[in-house]
N, C-alpha and C positions, 0 to 999 in steps of 0.2 A: 972545806969548799971555799974557794976564793970568792970575794964579793963580786957583784956584777961589773963594777968599774974596772976590775982587773981583766975582765973578759970582753968588755965592749968598748971599742975605741971611742974616745971623745966623751965618755960618760953616757953613752946611749943606753936607754932603759933595756934591761935584759928581759926578754919575753920568752916564756915557755908555753908550749901547747901540750896538753895532757889529755889522755883518753883511756877509759877502761876498755879492755879487749878480751873477748871470749869467743874463740872459734870464728874469726873474721878474715880468714885467709883470702877470700874472694875480693875484699875491698880494702884491706888495711894498707897495701902498698900504694895505691892511688891516693888515699887520704893522707898518709904520711908525706908523700912527695909534694902534694899541693899545699899542705900546711907549712912545710919548710920554706915556702916562698915568702911567708909573712912573719915567721918567728925565728928565734935564735936556736931553739932546741925543741924536739918533740919527745915526750915521755909516754910510753905505752905501759899500762899496768896489765900484764897478762894474767887474767884471773882464772888460772887453771885450765887453759886451752888444751885440747887434745889434738889439734891440727898443726899446720905450719905457720900460724899467725906470727908467733914470736920471731921465727927465723926470717920471715919476709919483712917484718917491720925493721929489724936490725939491718937487713941488707939494703933497705931504702933510707937508712940514716937515722932511725929512731933509737933512743935508749929504752931498753926493755927491762922492767922490773917484774919478776915472776912471783906469783902466789902458787904454792904447791897444790892448793885446792881452791875450788870456787868459793869465794867469800861473798859474792853479791856486789851490786852496784855501790852500795855504801861502803863496803869494805875496801873496794878498789879506790874510791875517792879519798878515804882516810890515808891510804898509802901515798897517793898522789900529793895530797896536801902536805903531808909530813916531809916528803922529799923536796917539794917546791919551797917550803919554809927553810929547810936546811941549806938550799942553794941561794937563799936570799934574793929570789927573783923579784923584779919590779911589778910583774903582772903574770897571771896564769890564765890561759884560755882553755876552757873545757868544752869538748864536743864528743859526739859518738864516733865509733870506729867503723860504722856500717855504711858511711857515705851519705847519710840523711842531711847533714848540715853542710852549708856552703862555706868552704874555707876562705873564699874570696871576701866574705863578710867579716873576717877577723879584724881588719883595720877599723871597721865601723864599731865593732864591739869594744875595741881598745880606746877609741878616741875620747869618750867621756871619762875614762879612767885617767888617761894622760893629762886631760885638762882639769882634773879635780872635781868634775861635775858629779861623778859617781864613784863609789867604792866597789860596786857589784852591778854588772850589767847582765841582762837576760835577752837572748835572741827570741823575739816574740812573733808568733804567727797572727796575733789578733790586734795589732796596732796598725795604723796607716802605713802602707808599704810592705807589710808582712803578709805571709800566707803559707799554704801548704799545697803542693801539687798533688792532685788526686787524693786529697785527704778524705777518708771515709766519714760519712755523716755521723755514725755512731761514736767514732773516736772524738770528733769535734764536740758532740753533746757531752760525752763523758768528761772531757777536759774542762768544759764550761761549768759543770756541776762541781767538780773537785776544786776548781779555782774559786767559785763562789763560797764554798765551805771554808777554804783557806783564808780568804779575805775577811771573813767574819772573825777569824782569830787574830790576824796580824794587822788588819786595817791598812795594809800597804796599797791596796787597789791594783794589784798586779793582774793583768789580763791573761797571761800565759804562764801559770805556775809550773807546768809540766815540761817546759822546754829544757832540754839537756845542754843547750848551747849557752854557755855562761862565761863571764870573764871576771876576774877578781884582782883588786889592787893588793899591794903589799900589806896595807893595813887590814884589809879583809882577811887575808891569809893568816895574819897574826891573831885576829880576834875570833874568827868563826870556829865553832866547835859543834860537833854533831855525833850522835850515838847510833842512829839507824844504820842497818846493814843493807836494807832493800831500797826500793824506789821511793819509799816514803821520805827518804832523805831530801828529796826535792822540796818538800814543804818544811821540814825541820830546819833546813838551811835558811829559808826565807824568814822563818820566825826568829831564828837566832840573830839574823841581820837586823831585824826590826828591834829586838830587845837591846841590841848593842848600838843602836842608832847609826847604823851604816846606811849610806845613801844608795838606794837601789833604783836602777833606771832600765826601762825596756827599750830595746833597739830593734827596729823592724828587720826581719829576715825571712827567707823562704826555706821551708823544710820539705824534703822530697820523701815520697812514699813509694816510689817506683824502684827502690834499690833492690839488689838481688836477695838480700836476706831479711832486712828489717829488724825490728826489736826482738830481743830474746824473751820478752814478756808478752803474754797475750793481753789483749785489751781488757778482758774480764778480770784476770788475776791482778794486773797492774791497777786497774780502777778500784777493785775491792780493797787491796792492800792500802793504797794511798787514801782512799775515802775513809776507811776505818781509822787510820792514823789521824786524819783531819778532824773527825768527829770526837775522838778521844782527847785531842789537844784542845778542841773548842770547849768540851765539857769541863776541862780543868780551868780554862781562862774565863769562860762565860757560862758558869753552871746554871744561872737563872734562865738564860736563853735556851740552852740545850735541854735542861731538865724541867724548868718551870713551864715553858710553853707546851711541850708535849704532855707534861703532867696535867695542865689545865685542859688540854684537848682530850686526854684520856678520861679525866673527870667528867667533862661535858658529855663525852660519848657514853660513859657509864651511866650518867644520870638519864640521858635520852633513852638508853636501852632499858634502864630500870622503869622509867615512866611508860615506855611502850609495853614492857612485860606486865606492869601493874594494870595498864589499860586493857591489855589482852586478858589478864586474869579477871578483871572486873567484868569484861564482856562475857567471859566464860561463866562467871558466877551469875551474871544477869541471865544468861541463857539457861543455865542450870536451874536457877530459882524461878525464872519465868516459866520454863517447861514444867517444873515441879508444881508450881502454883496452879498452872492450867490442869495438870493431871489430878491434883487434889480436888480442884473445883469441879472438874468433870466427874471424878469419882463420887464426890459428895452429892452432886446433882443426880447421878445414877442411883446412889443409895436412897436418896430422898424419893425419887420416882418409884423405885422398887417398894419402899416402905409405904408410900401413898397407895400404890397398887394393892399391896397386901391388906392395908387397912380398909380400902374401899371394897375389895373382894370379901373380906370378913364381914363388913357391914351389910353387903348385899345378901350374903347367906343368912345372916341374923334376921334381916327384915323378912326374907322369904319364909323362914321357919315360924316367925311370929305370925305372919298372915295365914299360914296353914293351920296353926293352932287356933287362932281366934275365929277365922271365917271359913275354914275348911277349903281354902283355895289352894290350888297347886300351881 
């Protein structure tokens, strides 16, 4: 593959847009056409689609790389990064093929990379100027929770770790490595960028939720997968935080439950003993009264017999 200089007049940076694609025939043509207004080439990774997505993307001017079977979001990105690196592109812009991301924001995403301010930019919904049209409240809450867990691990302070709208410099493409095949890749990529001291910057963008199809992942499955990965990663990097605090909490809870149980047992014992003592006391009192009655009755009979014998009284 020829270097970018051979393909871009005047040494202009060669910019490629890439996107994973899985059964997106309703939107892919529009997304490819709009993206080509801002980049030199569009690459679509067809991740085992069974519809006409690949044919439509090619007809609209995109280069399509096909997976024979569905490998998942992470698998598609691995293929995309490999091809972008082989092409020696100056920057890669990544976004979804379902139309959620605003392609007119591509220049904003690339500006910090061209200026050297960042190696890796994220189109953020949660910084000033960003947002999501008709974003469901449960999705916003889920993203906030996942982002909080991720930031405990990486210390990057990113506000929107789940945005799929991202841009990478040539340096980032050369250094970033990731293993995940699913959506947890979004966090793994950030952690790797932090470990390799890449500069990450959030850029405000608007993400749409009124697109025809939307994400292939349900909010629950996506959230569970990514959150599980975040907690596992956090447990490896900050075990005292992940294991120590919950451990102390469980210890405290166990102690409280033990004390409550002991208190309940003591109360039960007190009740048992109290009732028992009362029963014994009442029983002994009854026996004493019965014995006293018998003694007095016997004494009365004895005295009566004595009076009869001595004085003839009846």
